C-alpha positions as CSV (number, residue, x, y, z in Angstrom):
1,M,136.3,53.1,133.6
2,S,135.8,55.6,136.4
3,H,136.2,58.6,135.0
4,I,135.4,60.8,131.4
5,I,136.3,63.8,130.5
6,I,134.2,65.7,127.9
7,I,135.4,68.6,126.5
8,G,132.9,70.7,124.8
9,G,129.2,71.7,126.2
10,G,127.4,71.4,122.8
11,I,124.9,69.3,121.5
12,I,127.3,66.5,120.7
13,G,128.7,66.7,123.9
14,G,125.1,66.8,125.8
15,S,124.0,64.1,123.8
16,I,127.2,61.7,124.8
17,L,126.6,62.3,128.1
18,Y,122.9,61.5,128.3
19,H,123.3,58.6,126.0
20,L,126.3,57.3,128.1
21,Y,124.3,57.1,131.4
22,K,121.2,56.0,129.2
23,N,123.1,53.2,128.4
24,G,124.6,51.9,131.3
25,Y,127.6,53.7,132.3
26,R,127.7,54.5,136.3
27,G,131.0,56.3,136.4
28,K,131.9,60.2,137.1
29,T,131.9,62.6,134.2
30,T,133.2,65.9,134.0
31,V,132.4,68.2,131.4
32,F,134.6,71.0,130.7
33,E,132.8,74.3,128.8
34,R,134.7,77.1,127.8
35,K,132.1,79.6,128.3
36,S,129.6,80.8,131.0
37,Q,126.6,78.7,129.5
38,L,126.7,75.7,127.9
39,A,125.6,75.5,124.4
40,Q,126.1,79.4,123.5
41,E,128.5,78.4,120.6
42,S,127.6,76.1,117.1
43,T,124.4,74.8,119.0
44,S,122.8,78.0,119.8
45,L,124.1,79.7,116.5
46,S,122.8,77.1,114.2
47,A,119.8,77.2,111.4
48,G,118.0,75.0,114.0
49,A,116.4,73.0,110.5
50,F,117.0,69.2,110.2
51,R,117.0,66.5,107.4
52,N,117.4,63.4,106.4
53,I,118.5,64.0,103.0
54,W,121.8,63.3,102.1
55,S,124.5,61.4,99.5
56,T,125.9,59.2,101.8
57,K,123.9,56.1,103.7
58,V,125.5,57.1,106.9
59,N,124.0,60.1,107.4
60,L,120.9,58.7,105.9
61,L,121.2,56.7,108.6
62,L,121.8,59.2,111.5
63,T,119.8,61.4,110.6
64,N,116.8,59.0,110.5
65,Y,117.9,57.8,113.9
66,S,117.6,61.5,115.1
67,I,114.9,62.4,113.7
68,A,112.4,60.0,115.6
69,A,114.3,60.5,119.0
70,Y,113.9,64.9,118.5
71,K,110.2,63.4,118.0
72,N,110.1,61.7,120.9
73,F,112.4,64.3,123.0
74,K,109.7,66.1,124.7
75,E,107.8,62.0,126.1
76,E,111.7,61.0,126.7
77,L,113.0,63.7,128.4
78,G,110.1,66.1,129.1
79,E,111.4,69.0,127.3
80,N,109.3,71.1,123.9
81,I,111.9,71.6,121.7
82,G,109.7,73.5,119.0
83,F,109.8,70.2,116.5
84,E,108.1,71.1,113.2
85,Q,108.5,68.6,110.3
86,I,107.9,71.8,108.0
87,G,109.6,69.6,105.0
88,Y,112.9,70.7,103.4
89,L,112.5,71.5,99.4
90,F,115.5,71.7,97.2
91,T,115.1,73.2,93.7
92,Y,117.5,72.4,90.9
93,Y,118.6,73.4,87.1
94,E,118.2,70.9,84.6
95,K,121.8,68.8,85.0
96,E,121.1,68.5,88.4
97,F,117.7,67.4,88.2
98,E,118.7,64.4,86.0
99,E,121.4,63.2,88.1
100,L,118.4,63.5,90.9
101,K,116.2,61.4,89.7
102,S,118.4,58.9,89.2
103,F,120.0,59.0,92.5
104,K,116.3,58.3,93.9
105,H,116.5,55.0,94.0
106,F,118.7,55.5,97.4
107,F,116.9,57.5,99.2
108,D,113.6,54.8,98.6
109,E,116.3,51.8,99.8
110,N,117.0,53.6,103.1
111,N,113.6,54.6,103.6
112,V,114.3,58.4,103.1
113,R,110.6,59.6,101.8
114,V,111.5,62.3,99.1
115,V,108.9,63.9,96.3
116,L,109.8,65.1,93.2
117,L,108.3,68.1,91.9
118,K,107.6,69.2,88.6
119,P,109.1,73.2,88.3
120,E,105.0,74.4,88.0
121,E,104.4,72.5,91.2
122,I,106.7,74.3,93.2
123,K,104.5,77.0,93.6
124,S,102.4,74.9,95.7
125,Y,105.1,75.0,98.5
126,V,106.4,78.6,97.9
127,P,103.4,81.3,97.0
128,G,104.7,83.2,94.2
129,Y,108.0,81.5,93.6
130,I,108.8,81.8,89.9
131,Y,111.0,78.6,87.9
132,T,111.2,80.5,84.8
133,I,114.4,83.2,83.6
134,D,112.4,84.9,81.3
135,H,111.6,88.3,83.9
136,I,115.4,88.9,84.2
137,D,117.1,91.5,82.8
138,K,119.7,89.6,81.0
139,E,122.8,91.7,82.4
140,V,121.8,91.4,85.5
141,N,121.2,87.8,85.1
142,D,125.4,87.6,83.7
143,I,126.0,88.5,87.0
144,L,123.3,86.1,88.5
145,Q,124.0,83.8,86.5
146,M,120.3,81.9,87.2
147,K,118.9,79.0,85.3
148,E,115.5,77.7,85.0
149,I,114.2,75.5,87.3
150,A,113.9,72.6,86.2
151,G,112.1,70.6,89.2
152,G,112.3,70.6,93.0
153,M,112.8,67.8,95.9
154,F,110.4,68.1,98.9
155,G,111.4,66.0,101.9
156,P,108.5,65.4,104.3
157,D,110.2,64.4,107.1
158,C,112.5,67.5,107.8
159,G,112.0,70.3,109.7
160,I,113.0,72.8,111.9
161,F,113.8,72.3,116.1
162,N,115.4,74.6,118.9
163,P,119.2,72.7,119.1
164,T,120.0,74.7,122.1
165,T,116.6,73.8,124.1
166,A,117.4,70.1,123.6
167,A,121.5,70.6,124.5
168,N,120.6,72.1,127.4
169,R,117.6,69.3,128.0
170,Y,120.6,67.1,127.7
171,F,122.9,68.1,130.2
172,E,120.2,68.8,132.6
173,Y,118.5,65.5,132.5
174,A,121.6,63.5,133.0
175,K,122.3,65.8,135.7
176,E,119.4,65.3,137.8
177,K,119.1,61.5,137.5
178,N,123.1,61.3,138.2
179,P,124.0,64.1,140.3
180,D,127.2,62.5,142.2
181,K,128.4,61.5,139.1
182,I,128.4,64.4,136.7
183,E,130.1,67.6,137.1
184,I,129.5,70.6,134.7
185,K,132.3,73.0,134.7
186,L,131.8,76.0,132.6
187,N,134.3,79.3,132.6
188,N,136.5,75.9,132.0
189,E,138.8,76.1,128.9
190,V,140.6,73.4,127.7
191,K,143.7,74.0,126.8
192,K,145.2,71.0,125.9
193,I,144.7,67.1,126.5
194,I,147.5,64.8,128.2
195,F,148.9,62.1,126.9
196,R,151.6,59.5,128.6
197,E,153.0,57.3,125.7
198,N,150.4,58.0,123.3
199,K,147.6,57.6,125.9
200,V,145.5,59.3,127.4
201,V,145.8,60.5,130.9
202,G,143.6,63.9,131.4
203,V,143.6,67.3,130.1
204,E,145.2,70.4,131.0
205,L,143.1,73.7,131.9
206,L,144.1,77.6,130.8
207,D,145.0,78.1,134.7
208,N,147.7,74.8,134.3
209,S,145.9,72.8,136.0
210,I,145.5,69.2,135.3
211,V,142.5,66.7,135.9
212,E,143.1,63.4,135.2
213,A,140.6,60.4,133.5
214,D,140.5,57.3,131.9
215,I,139.0,58.6,128.5
216,V,138.8,62.0,127.3
217,I,135.6,62.8,124.5
218,L,137.0,65.7,122.1
219,S,133.7,66.9,121.3
220,A,134.5,70.8,121.0
221,G,132.8,71.8,118.3
222,A,135.3,74.2,115.6
223,F,137.6,73.9,118.1
224,S,138.8,70.5,118.2
225,G,141.2,70.7,115.8
226,D,143.3,73.3,118.2
227,I,142.5,71.3,120.6
228,L,144.2,68.2,119.2
229,R,147.1,70.5,117.8
230,A,147.8,72.1,120.8
231,S,148.1,68.4,122.7
232,T,150.6,66.8,120.1
233,D,153.1,67.8,117.6
234,N,153.0,64.8,115.5
235,S,151.1,66.0,112.3
236,D,149.6,62.7,111.5
237,Y,148.1,62.5,114.7
238,Q,145.6,65.7,114.0
239,I,142.5,65.7,112.2
240,P,141.0,67.9,109.5
241,V,139.1,70.5,111.8
242,V,138.7,74.3,110.7
243,P,136.4,76.8,111.7
244,W,134.3,78.5,109.0
245,K,131.9,81.1,109.4
246,R,128.7,80.6,108.2
247,M,126.2,83.7,108.8
248,L,122.0,83.5,109.4
249,F,119.9,86.9,108.8
250,T,116.3,87.2,110.3
251,V,114.5,89.6,108.0
252,K,110.8,90.7,108.0
253,M,108.1,88.0,106.1
254,P,107.3,89.2,103.0
255,Q,103.7,90.3,102.7
256,I,102.9,87.0,100.2
257,K,99.8,84.8,101.6
258,D,100.6,81.6,103.2
259,F,104.3,82.6,103.3
260,D,104.6,81.7,106.9
261,K,103.9,78.0,106.1
262,I,106.6,77.4,103.2
263,P,108.8,74.6,104.3
264,M,112.9,75.2,104.5
265,T,113.9,76.5,101.3
266,I,116.6,75.9,99.3
267,I,117.0,78.2,95.7
268,D,120.1,79.3,93.4
269,N,123.3,79.3,94.8
270,G,122.7,77.6,97.5
271,V,120.4,80.4,99.4
272,Y,118.4,79.3,102.0
273,F,115.1,80.1,104.1
274,H,112.8,78.5,106.8
275,P,109.5,81.0,108.5
276,E,110.6,81.2,112.3
277,K,108.2,83.3,114.9
278,G,106.9,85.7,112.1
279,N,109.9,86.2,110.4
280,L,112.2,84.9,108.0
281,I,115.8,82.9,108.8
282,V,118.1,83.4,105.7
283,G,121.7,81.8,104.9
284,R,124.1,80.8,102.7
285,A,127.7,79.7,102.8
286,N,130.5,82.1,101.6
287,P,132.3,80.6,98.9
288,E,134.9,83.1,99.6
289,Q,134.8,83.1,103.7
290,R,138.1,82.3,105.3
291,F,138.8,79.5,107.7
292,G,139.3,81.7,111.2
293,Y,137.5,81.9,114.2
294,D,135.2,84.9,112.8
295,Y,131.7,85.6,114.3
296,K,130.8,89.0,112.6
297,P,128.0,89.0,110.6
298,E,128.2,91.1,107.3
299,P,125.0,92.7,106.4
300,D,126.0,94.0,102.9
301,Y,126.7,90.3,102.4
302,Y,122.6,89.9,102.3
303,E,121.5,93.2,100.8
304,E,123.8,92.9,97.8
305,Q,124.2,89.1,97.3
306,M,121.5,86.8,99.0
307,N,118.7,89.2,98.4
308,Y,119.2,89.5,94.5
309,Y,118.6,85.7,94.4
310,M,115.5,85.8,96.8
311,A,113.7,88.8,94.9
312,T,114.8,87.6,91.8
313,R,113.1,84.0,92.4
314,I,110.0,85.4,94.6
315,P,108.9,88.6,93.9
316,G,108.1,90.3,97.1
317,M,111.2,89.2,98.7
318,E,113.1,92.8,98.3
319,Y,111.3,94.1,101.3
320,C,112.7,91.2,103.3
321,R,115.3,93.7,105.0
322,I,117.1,92.8,108.4
323,I,115.0,93.5,111.1
324,S,118.3,94.7,113.6
325,S,122.0,94.7,114.2
326,Q,120.7,92.1,116.8
327,S,119.0,89.9,114.0
328,M,122.1,88.5,112.7
329,W,125.0,86.1,113.7
330,G,128.0,84.5,112.7
331,G,128.8,81.0,114.0
332,L,131.1,78.4,113.4
333,Y,131.2,75.5,111.6
334,E,133.5,72.4,112.5
335,H,134.8,72.3,109.2
336,N,136.3,68.4,108.2
337,T,138.3,69.7,105.3
338,M,139.0,66.2,103.9
339,D,135.0,65.2,103.1
340,K,132.5,67.7,104.9
341,N,131.6,64.6,107.6
342,G,132.0,63.7,110.9
343,I,134.9,62.0,112.6
344,I,133.1,59.5,115.1
345,G,135.3,57.0,117.1
346,F,138.9,56.5,119.3
347,H,141.7,58.0,117.9
348,S,144.0,55.2,115.9
349,D,147.5,56.2,117.6
350,L,145.8,58.4,121.0
351,A,144.6,55.7,122.9
352,N,141.5,56.4,125.0
353,L,141.1,59.4,122.8
354,F,136.8,59.2,121.6
355,I,136.8,62.2,118.9
356,A,132.8,63.4,118.0
357,T,133.3,66.4,115.9
358,G,133.9,67.6,112.3
359,F,130.5,67.5,111.5
360,S,130.5,70.5,109.1
361,G,126.9,71.9,109.9
362,H,125.2,68.9,110.4
363,G,126.5,68.0,113.9
364,V,122.5,68.8,115.6
365,M,121.1,67.0,113.3
366,E,123.2,64.1,113.8
367,A,123.6,64.6,117.7
368,P,121.3,61.6,119.6
369,G,122.6,58.9,116.8
370,V,125.9,60.5,117.2
371,G,125.2,60.2,121.1
372,Q,124.0,56.7,121.0
373,S,126.7,55.4,118.8
374,S,129.5,57.0,120.7
375,A,127.7,55.3,124.4
376,E,127.6,52.2,122.1
377,M,131.3,51.8,121.0
378,I,132.7,53.6,124.8
379,L,130.7,51.0,126.6
380,E,131.1,48.0,124.4
381,N,133.5,48.4,122.1
382,R,131.2,47.9,119.3
383,Y,128.3,49.9,117.1
384,K,124.9,48.1,117.6
385,T,122.2,50.7,116.6
386,I,123.7,52.2,113.4
387,P,126.9,49.8,112.7
388,E,127.8,52.2,109.3
389,V,129.0,54.6,111.9
390,K,132.4,52.7,111.6
391,D,132.8,54.6,108.3
392,L,133.4,58.1,110.5
393,A,136.2,56.7,111.7
394,Y,139.6,58.4,112.1
395,E,140.7,55.9,110.6
396,R,139.9,56.4,107.1
397,F,142.0,59.6,106.9
398,R,144.9,56.9,106.6
399,K,143.4,54.3,104.5
400,K,142.3,57.3,102.4
401,E,138.5,56.3,102.3
402,L,136.8,59.4,102.9
403,I,133.0,59.2,102.8
404,K,132.4,62.4,100.9
405,E,129.4,64.0,101.6
406,T,127.9,66.2,98.3
407,I,124.8,67.4,99.8
408,V,125.9,70.2,102.0
409,I,124.2,73.7,102.3
């Protein structure tokens, strides 16, 4: 192969570009990014957190690999990405905690360190935390539906980092090492992928110009599904990827001693938060959110729903107000409606179309592993480092062999 096109300038596209050349690719690559800067879509709008706690083996292995890569990122690529293993803390009601205890062996077998906590031990990780519900007014709890916490799980290898910095460095480093082989085209949106007899021949841009290539890599995040739909009328060839808004809010830190040292914490109803630069980043997936390209943050959603759980579980968090209109945003999950997992590999029916999308919120956590695995498959036609990535092939939809991920926030 002499020319590869990568659609998408986010962290997945950047990691694939970097790993292609690291693994010996010597041809040319053109990256097409619709925005004026790299990594300005889902990569920069994410919560910037990582974990290796999953219900599926392939996700455990991808994130184990990726955490090690991020830990060594500065040494390997010369850039500080704010990597901090502050940990992840999940809290559980009785039914879920009992299920978790029977599942712990799965983590142990796959080198994922977790510590199961008694409810009273959670306060040592999150000051002020109340695991009982005796203090909640019954009428209020009829709405909140909170239950007593039966236990927690702490993952010490999890944490936070800056995915935007990491993504940009992947592109910069690859370009620095291969200046004559890589072309990064910003403000260039791919309208569709061009096929001849179901084989990739290139892409068509919005200005109707066509750029030919031997392989096209579809890593356009939330836009990936629509790009493929615009490229072929055959519904059997499509991928189940849609855009789905997820909102984040930067709020004031509560006046609780040592609260700036808490891990990434997940409490009732999927509300999560972690410290960042003296404030808190808070998020929660709105179960009523419709699919679509909607970026608008909704402060009322935070004030009227999310903060109630925070303040009820940790008194003092009622003062964690949104800092300003610039400190809240909406970003897009590239949501895989079939099994909430990434799609990695060559398309079964469209030759030389490589897919790396549909990660449903965990793309930044798996990007190094996805990049390495993609490079191996493209260059050597096999997955060497993480063989289990084969489970995420497009073909699984045809065979109805879904890899369903249940630990999705």
